C-alpha positions in Angstrom: 34.6 63.5 47.2 33.1 60.7 45.3 33.9 58.1 42.7 33.2 59.2 39.0 33.4 56.7 35.9 34.1 58.6 32.7 33.3 56.6 29.9 34.9 57.6 26.6 37.7 59.9 25.3 36.8 61.9 22.7 35.8 65.0 22.3 33.8 65.6 25.6 35.2 62.7 28.0 38.8 64.1 28.8 37.2 67.7 30.0 34.8 66.0 32.3 37.7 64.0 33.5 39.9 66.9 33.9 37.5 68.9 35.8 36.2 66.2 38.3 39.9 65.5 39.0 40.2 69.1 39.6 37.7 69.4 41.9 39.2 66.1 43.9 37.3 63.3 43.0 38.3 59.7 41.9 38.4 59.7 38.1 38.2 56.4 36.5 38.3 57.0 32.7 37.3 53.8 30.6 37.9 53.5 26.9 39.0 50.5 24.6 42.3 51.1 24.2 43.3 52.6 27.8 43.7 56.1 27.3 42.5 59.5 29.1 44.3 62.5 31.4 46.6 62.1 33.9 45.3 61.8 37.1 42.4 59.5 36.3 42.5 56.1 36.7 42.6 54.4 32.9 40.7 51.1 32.0 40.7 49.3 28.7 37.6 47.7 28.1 34.5 47.4 25.6 31.5 49.4 26.8 29.4 46.6 25.6 30.7 44.4 27.8 27.9 45.5 30.8 29.4 43.1 33.3 32.4 44.3 32.7 31.8 48.2 32.7 29.0 47.3 36.0 32.3 45.7 37.8 34.4 48.7 37.2 30.9 50.8 38.2 30.9 49.5 41.8 30.5 52.4 44.3 30.5 54.9 41.6 28.6 58.0 42.4 28.0 59.0 38.5 28.7 57.3 35.5 28.9 59.9 32.1 28.2 58.2 28.7 30.8 60.5 26.6 30.9 57.7 24.2 30.8 59.0 20.4 30.7 56.0 17.7 31.3 56.9 14.1 27.9 58.3 12.8 27.5 55.3 10.1 27.9 52.7 12.4 25.2 54.1 15.0 22.7 51.3 14.1 25.0 48.5 15.1 27.4 50.2 18.0 24.9 52.0 20.1 22.0 49.6 21.2 24.7 47.1 23.3 26.7 50.3 24.6 23.2 51.5 26.0 22.6 48.6 27.1 25.4 48.3 29.4 25.2 51.7 30.3 21.9 50.7 32.0 23.2 47.3 33.7 26.1 49.4 35.1 23.7 52.3 36.6 21.0 49.9 37.5 23.4 47.7 39.3 25.8 50.1 40.9 23.2 53.3 42.0 24.7 55.8 40.1 23.7 58.5 38.2 23.7 57.9 34.9 24.7 61.1 33.1 24.3 61.0 29.1 25.8 63.1 26.3 23.0 63.4 23.6 22.7 65.8 21.0 20.2 67.2 19.2 19.5 65.1 15.9 16.3 63.1 17.1 14.4 66.3 16.8 14.5 66.2 13.1 14.2 69.4 11.1 12.7 72.2 13.2 10.9 75.7 12.6 12.2 78.2 15.5 14.7 77.9 18.5 14.9 74.4 19.8 13.5 73.7 23.7 13.7 70.5 25.6 9.6 70.2 25.2 10.0 69.6 21.5 8.7 66.1 20.5 11.7 63.4 18.9 10.1 63.4 15.9 13.1 62.4 13.2 12.0 59.8 11.4 16.1 59.3 10.1 16.9 56.1 11.6 20.1 57.0 13.4 18.5 59.6 15.1 15.8 57.1 16.2 18.6 55.0 18.0 19.4 58.2 20.1 15.7 59.2 20.8 15.4 55.7 22.3 18.2 55.7 24.4 16.9 58.8 26.0 13.7 57.1 26.8 14.7 54.0 27.9 16.7 56.1 30.0 13.8 57.7 31.3 11.5 54.9 31.4 14.2 53.4 34.1 14.4 56.9 35.6 10.5 56.9 36.3 10.4 53.2 37.3 12.9 53.8 39.8 15.7 51.5 38.3 18.7 54.2 37.8 18.4 58.0 38.2 19.5 59.3 34.9 19.5 62.9 32.9 20.8 63.6 29.1 22.6 67.2 28.4 22.4 68.3 24.9 24.7 70.2 22.8 25.1 71.6 19.2 28.2 71.3 16.9 30.9 71.3 19.3 34.3 73.5 18.9 36.5 74.4 21.3 39.9 72.9 22.6 39.8 68.9 22.1 37.5 69.4 19.0 38.0 66.8 16.3 38.5 67.1 12.7 34.6 66.5 12.4 34.0 69.9 14.1 33.2 72.7 11.3 35.7 74.9 13.3 38.3 72.9 14.0 41.3 72.7 12.3 39.7 72.5 8.7 38.1 76.0 9.6 41.4 77.5 11.6 44.6 76.1 9.8 43.2 78.5 6.2 42.0 81.0 8.2 45.8 81.3 10.2 47.7 81.0 6.5 45.3 84.1 4.9 43.5 81.3 2.8 40.3 80.8 2.2 38.6 78.9 3.7 36.2 76.1 2.3 33.0 75.6 3.5 30.2 72.2 3.2 27.4 74.6 4.4 26.1 78.4 3.5 28.4 80.7 5.2 25.7 83.1 6.1 22.7 81.0 8.1 23.1 81.6 11.6 23.7 78.4 13.3 24.3 77.8 16.7 27.8 76.2 18.6 28.1 74.5 21.6 31.6 75.0 23.6 33.3 72.1 24.2 34.4 72.9 28.1 30.7 74.2 28.1 29.0 70.5 27.6 31.8 69.1 30.3 30.2 71.6 33.2 26.6 71.0 32.6 26.8 67.1 32.3 28.8 67.5 35.5 26.2 70.0 36.7 23.6 67.4 35.5 24.7 64.7 37.3 25.1 66.0 40.9 21.9 67.9 41.0 18.7 66.0 41.2 16.9 68.7 40.2 18.2 67.7 36.8 17.2 63.9 37.0 14.8 62.3 35.2 15.0 65.2 32.7 17.0 66.1 29.0 18.5 69.7 29.2 20.7 72.0 26.5 24.1 72.8 27.1 24.6 76.6 27.7 25.0 78.2 24.8 25.7 81.0 23.3 23.4 83.4 20.5 24.0 81.6 17.1 26.0 82.9 14.9 27.3 82.3 10.9 30.4 80.5 10.0 30.9 84.0 8.2 30.6 85.7 12.0 33.2 83.2 14.1 35.9 83.2 11.3 35.5 87.7 11.3 35.9 87.3 15.1 38.8 84.9 15.0 40.7 87.0 12.8 40.2 89.7 15.0 41.4 87.9 17.9 44.3 86.7 15.5 44.7 90.7 14.8 43.9 89.9 10.8 41.5 90.6 7.8 38.0 88.9 8.1 38.9 85.7 6.0 37.6 84.6 2.3 35.3 81.9 2.1 34.4 79.6 -0.7 31.0 77.0 -0.6 31.8 73.4 -2.1 28.8 72.9 -4.4 26.4 70.4 -3.0 26.6 67.5 -6.1 30.3 67.6 -5.3 29.9 66.7 -1.3 27.2 63.9 -2.6 29.6 62.5 -5.3 32.3 63.0 -2.5 30.1 61.2 0.0 29.5 57.9 -2.5 33.4 57.0 -1.5 33.6 58.3 1.8 31.1 57.4 4.5 31.2 60.2 7.1 30.9 62.9 4.1 28.2 60.5 2.7 26.2 61.2 6.3 25.9 64.4 5.6 23.2 64.3 3.7 21.2 63.2 6.7 22.1 66.7 8.6 22.1 69.1 5.8 18.9 71.1 7.1 20.9 71.9 10.1 22.9 74.4 8.0 20.7 75.5 5.4 18.2 77.1 7.6 18.9 79.1 11.0 19.5 76.4 13.4 19.1 77.8 17.0 19.5 76.2 20.6 17.3 77.4 23.1 19.3 76.5 26.3 17.7 79.4 28.9 16.0 76.1 31.0 19.2 74.9 32.2 20.7 78.3 33.2 17.5 79.2 35.1 17.4 76.2 37.1 21.2 76.1 37.7 22.6 79.2 37.2 25.1 78.0 34.6 26.3 80.7 31.6 28.1 80.2 28.2 31.1 80.7 28.1 31.4 84.6 26.4 32.0 83.2 22.5 35.4 85.6 22.8 36.9 83.5 25.8 35.4 80.7 23.4 37.0 81.5 20.4 40.5 82.6 22.0 40.7 79.0 23.8 40.0 77.3 20.5 42.6 79.5 18.5 45.1 78.8 21.6 45.8 82.4 22.3 
């Protein structure tokens, strides 16, 4: 068993830590507050402090970048943290396994595969693209061993209030009320289950076939908000829920005073047209399949 350093305790980090603990590994969880699941060594630290993170990572087999700063702070928060992760990986010799996302691809036509160019012109997406290209350059130069996994919008146990299939969706569904949506109800969209993100990240960190490349997390076939709502309602033994969409001008107006809502204008393209993730490369290479959607939704509902 080895030493694994999990950085971040948001949506993904706790799942990664618990899986590694269950496998018998020594797990160190690093957060600003010093929080983390039972069974882990919990350390409070500034992730942007390269010297401190390098010290923590001594003797580690893998470092997992599960940090997720607020979207409107990416331009300021990500560069120093990314540099810190690179320094820690280089000094310790640990594999650097990062949770990426699909934003760097920008608007797409057809299913997304890992060979798509990172063509987004959005400055925040370009920050994430540069993080990966810097990791890849360092990997090819032999300075570090690195990999990245990318999923679509998250759902499942531990999802935050930023999840479109989290409490904002589930609470009105349970109450038999109309579910308010920011996006159209009938556009197919890929949804990635949080435990599957953790599983893919751990596999990628431990299998040298993954190193040097970016991979899509095993993800079920795309479904619309309406289809997801109907599946959840069926699990609960209830009729399909009603849904209503907030007018886009109202969303933009709210965004003038709420930074998180304001950032939705940058991702609108993902929801007004089909947004489909092809994760067959990971499944074909490592034999890991997505959790069946009924099982994933049942867990999301706590059933």
